[in-house]
C-alpha positions, 0 to 999 in steps of 0.5 A, a space after each residue: 042776496 035774498 030777503 028775510 021772510 019776516 022783515 023783508 030786508 036783504 040778507 046774505 044767503 048763508 045767514 041763519 038768523 036775520 041781523 035786522 029782526 032776529 028771525 030764525 031762518 033755519 026753520 022751514 016755512 010750508 012754502 019752503 018745505 013744499 019747494 024742497 019736496 018738489 026738488 027732491 021729487 024732480 031729482 028722483 025722477 031724473 036719477 032713478 031710471 038712469 040708475 036702473 038702466 045702469 044696474 041692468 046693463 051691468 047685470 047683463 054684462 056680468 051674466 053674458 060673460 059668466 055664461 061664455 065661460 061655463 062649459 
């Protein structure tokens, strides 16, 4: 449960329109947009280095075994 940003009544999380005041809850406010951007930035900071290490390890693995078979 969370509160409607217009009327401050408690509503379900999956609600797109407030049943009390009729506010459209799908439109992001500036605070909601900033929070979403911050969450995306944190996700990228966590996953991009990991993916780069995995891609580098896979590339090294392939390079190592290809060089073993070349006469």
